[in-house]
C-alpha positions in Angstrom: 15.3 -12.0 -16.8 16.8 -8.6 -16.1 20.2 -8.5 -14.4 21.5 -5.5 -12.4 25.2 -4.8 -11.9 25.8 -4.1 -8.2 29.6 -3.9 -8.0 32.9 -4.7 -9.7 35.8 -5.8 -7.5 39.5 -5.2 -7.8 40.0 -8.4 -9.9 37.5 -7.2 -12.5 34.8 -9.6 -11.3 31.3 -8.2 -11.9 28.5 -9.1 -9.5 24.9 -9.1 -10.9 21.6 -9.4 -9.1 18.5 -10.7 -10.7 14.9 -11.5 -9.5 13.8 -15.0 -10.5 10.9 -17.3 -9.6 11.4 -19.1 -6.2 13.0 -22.5 -6.9 11.1 -24.1 -4.0 7.5 -23.2 -4.8 8.2 -22.6 -8.5 6.7 -19.1 -8.2 3.5 -20.1 -6.5 4.1 -18.5 -3.1 2.6 -21.6 -1.3 3.8 -25.2 -1.2 2.6 -28.7 -1.9 1.9 -30.6 1.4 2.1 -34.0 -0.2 -1.6 -34.8 -0.9 -3.2 -35.4 -4.3 -7.0 -35.2 -4.4 -8.9 -35.9 -7.6 -5.6 -36.0 -9.5 -4.6 -32.6 -8.3 -1.8 -31.8 -5.9 -3.0 -29.8 -2.9 -1.1 -26.6 -2.1 -1.4 -24.5 1.2 0.6 -22.4 3.6 3.3 -19.9 2.7 6.6 -20.9 1.1 9.3 -20.3 3.8 12.0 -19.6 1.2 10.3 -16.7 -0.5 7.9 -15.8 2.3 5.0 -15.8 -0.2 6.6 -13.2 -2.5 6.9 -15.9 -5.3 10.4 -14.6 -6.2 13.9 -14.7 -4.9 17.1 -12.7 -5.5 20.1 -14.4 -6.9 23.7 -13.1 -7.3 25.9 -14.2 -10.2 29.6 -13.6 -10.7 31.2 -12.9 -14.1 35.0 -13.4 -14.1 37.4 -11.9 -16.5 39.2 -14.5 -18.7 42.5 -13.6 -16.9 41.0 -14.1 -13.4 39.2 -17.3 -14.4 42.6 -18.7 -15.5 44.2 -17.6 -12.3 41.5 -19.4 -10.2 41.9 -22.6 -12.4 45.7 -22.5 -11.7 45.1 -22.2 -8.0 42.7 -25.2 -8.0 45.2 -27.3 -10.0 48.0 -26.3 -7.5 45.9 -27.4 -4.5 45.1 -30.7 -6.2 48.8 -31.4 -7.0 49.8 -30.6 -3.4 47.1 -33.0 -2.1 48.1 -35.7 -4.5 51.8 -35.3 -3.6 51.0 -35.7 0.1 48.8 -38.7 -0.5 51.4 -40.4 -2.8 54.1 -39.9 -0.1 52.0 -42.2 2.1 50.8 -44.5 -0.7 53.6 -47.1 -0.4 53.0 -47.4 3.4 49.2 -47.7 3.0 49.5 -50.2 0.2 52.0 -52.4 2.1 49.5 -52.6 5.0 46.6 -53.3 2.6 48.6 -56.1 0.8 49.6 -57.8 4.0 46.1 -57.7 5.4 44.4 -59.0 2.3 46.7 -61.8 1.1 49.0 -60.1 -1.4 52.7 -60.2 -1.5 54.8 -57.0 -1.6 54.7 -56.9 -5.4 50.9 -56.8 -5.3 50.4 -60.5 -6.5 48.1 -63.0 -5.0 47.5 -66.7 -5.6 43.9 -68.1 -5.6 43.9 -71.7 -4.5 41.9 -73.9 -6.9 40.0 -77.2 -6.2 38.5 -78.5 -3.0 40.2 -76.6 -0.1 37.8 -77.5 2.7 40.0 -80.1 4.3 43.1 -77.8 4.2 41.6 -74.5 5.1 43.3 -74.3 8.5 46.6 -75.1 6.8 46.0 -72.3 4.3 45.1 -69.8 7.0 48.3 -70.6 8.8 50.2 -69.8 5.6 48.6 -66.3 5.4 45.6 -67.2 3.1 42.6 -64.8 3.2 39.1 -65.7 2.2 37.6 -63.8 -0.7 33.8 -63.6 -0.2 33.2 -62.4 -3.8 35.2 -65.1 -5.5 34.5 -67.8 -2.8 38.1 -68.8 -2.9 41.2 -68.6 -0.6 43.9 -66.3 -1.8 47.4 -66.1 -0.4 50.7 -64.1 -0.9 52.8 -67.2 -1.7 52.2 -70.1 -4.0 51.4 -73.2 -2.0 53.3 -76.3 -2.9 51.4 -79.1 -4.6 48.3 -77.0 -5.3 46.8 -75.6 -8.5 46.5 -71.8 -8.3 45.6 -68.8 -10.4 47.9 -65.8 -10.0 46.3 -62.4 -10.2 47.6 -58.9 -9.6 46.0 -56.3 -7.4 45.2 -54.2 -10.5 43.1 -57.0 -11.8 40.9 -57.0 -8.7 40.9 -53.4 -7.4 41.2 -49.9 -8.7 43.5 -47.4 -7.0 42.5 -43.8 -6.1 44.2 -40.7 -7.6 47.3 -41.2 -5.4 47.7 -44.9 -6.3 46.3 -46.2 -3.0 44.3 -49.5 -2.9 41.5 -49.8 -0.3 38.3 -51.8 0.4 36.1 -48.9 -0.5 37.6 -49.1 -4.0 36.0 -52.6 -4.4 35.4 -52.7 -8.1 36.9 -54.8 -10.9 39.8 -53.1 -12.7 38.2 -54.0 -16.0 35.3 -51.6 -16.5 34.0 -53.5 -19.5 33.6 -56.7 -17.5 32.8 -56.0 -13.8 33.1 -59.7 -13.0 36.4 -60.0 -14.7 38.5 -61.5 -12.0 35.7 -63.8 -10.6 35.1 -65.1 -14.2 38.9 -65.8 -14.5 38.8 -67.9 -11.4 35.7 -69.8 -12.6 37.4 -70.5 -15.9 40.5 -71.7 -14.1 38.4 -74.1 -12.0 36.6 -75.4 -15.1 39.9 -76.0 -16.8 41.2 -77.9 -13.8 38.2 -80.1 -13.6 38.4 -80.9 -17.3 42.1 -81.7 -17.0 41.5 -84.0 -14.0 38.5 -85.7 -15.7 39.1 -89.1 -17.5 35.6 -89.1 -18.9 35.1 -90.1 -22.5 32.0 -90.6 -24.7 30.5 -94.1 -24.5 28.7 -96.1 -27.1 26.8 -94.7 -30.1 23.8 -92.4 -30.3 20.6 -94.6 -30.3 22.3 -97.6 -28.6 20.7 -99.3 -25.6 23.1 -99.2 -22.7 23.2 -100.8 -19.3 26.0 -100.5 -16.7 26.7 -100.3 -13.0 27.3 -96.7 -12.1 28.0 -94.5 -9.0 25.4 -91.9 -8.2 27.0 -88.4 -8.0 24.2 -85.8 -7.5 21.0 -84.4 -8.8 20.4 -80.8 -9.9 16.7 -79.8 -9.9 14.8 -76.7 -11.2 11.3 -75.6 -11.8 10.1 -76.0 -15.5 6.7 -74.3 -15.2 4.8 -77.3 -16.6 3.4 -78.7 -13.4 -0.2 -77.5 -13.6 -2.2 -75.5 -11.1 -1.5 -77.5 -8.0 1.9 -79.0 -8.6 5.1 -77.3 -9.6 6.8 -79.0 -12.5 10.4 -80.0 -11.8 13.2 -81.1 -14.0 16.0 -83.3 -12.5 19.4 -83.7 -14.0 20.9 -86.9 -12.5 24.7 -87.4 -12.8 26.5 -90.8 -12.6 30.0 -92.2 -13.2 31.0 -95.6 -14.3 34.0 -97.6 -13.0 36.2 -96.0 -15.7 35.3 -92.5 -14.6 33.0 -91.7 -17.6 30.2 -89.3 -16.8 26.6 -90.0 -17.7 23.6 -87.6 -17.3 19.9 -88.2 -17.4 17.4 -85.3 -17.7 14.0 -86.3 -16.5 11.0 -85.4 -14.3 11.6 -88.5 -12.2 13.4 -88.2 -8.9 15.9 -90.8 -7.7 16.1 -91.9 -4.1 19.8 -92.4 -3.8 22.8 -91.2 -1.8 26.1 -89.9 -3.0 28.4 -92.8 -3.9 25.6 -95.4 -4.1 26.0 -98.1 -6.7 23.1 -98.3 -9.2 22.3 -100.3 -12.3 21.3 -97.7 -15.0 19.7 -98.8 -18.2 18.7 -96.4 -21.0 19.2 -95.1 -24.5 22.1 -93.0 -25.6 20.6 -89.7 -26.7 23.7 -87.7 -27.5 27.3 -87.1 -26.7 27.8 -83.7 -24.9 30.4 -81.6 -23.2 30.0 -79.6 -20.1 32.8 -77.2 -18.9 35.3 -79.3 -20.8 34.1 -82.7 -19.4 32.7 -85.2 -21.9 29.3 -86.5 -21.0 27.1 -89.3 -22.4 23.5 -88.2 -22.3 20.9 -90.9 -21.6 17.1 -90.9 -22.0 14.2 -93.2 -21.0 16.2 -94.7 -18.2 15.5 -97.4 -15.6 17.5 -97.3 -12.3 17.8 -100.2 -9.9 19.8 -100.8 -6.8 22.8 -103.2 -7.1 21.8 -106.5 -5.7 24.1 -108.0 -3.1 
């Protein structure tokens, strides 16, 4: 590609012109109208950018090292000025952001752990804000009598170049773990449940076991073994005995029971497990009956 020097300005900058293939039609002079027939793109018409000449003229600048450094210094000066103006307003903007989103003036917030459904109105009255990502209430002051997880704004949001936090900066501060703060809340919840649980392992593996238990819930998922017409489903039934010990039974059978219903459960102890810090006794080959009045 031949370049032609057309001028040199007072700063020593040289301006070159060169003729190159049109970057719209790639030097064809026509353009592709979007169709492909027999595996070939169909071209027609005249390229509006080069007018069919297939080429275009481009101008390039070549700065002297001294002038390039001068331009770089000017860019840096403009950036510093912009940053200084933004930083002057950062404290005011952050204070507004903190108050609106459940942080105290120090940028701290308290995520309320445990079941908060019955006290949500009380929490809102104390300044709590609902976090849709974490599915928890957070508030600027630690509520009395509640388990909380304290996090700083830097663990949830990133700030811009001036140190201003905003909703459009919604990204975890930990780039290696985008779900950092959400996972911290989950772990805190699991620790709280394990701490509150009185469950212990019952009996010995291989023992036959029968007890009156309270039905808690059933988790179900597809297992892919149901055949052509029926979808195979695995059910994980959870029970608690009168001492608070947790029992689980994994089976394809479904239980017709309501939360809190008393059942007589008979089965074989398969193993002793642990789920999220809560000890569980795993049963197999179970028989479930309603408690007779």
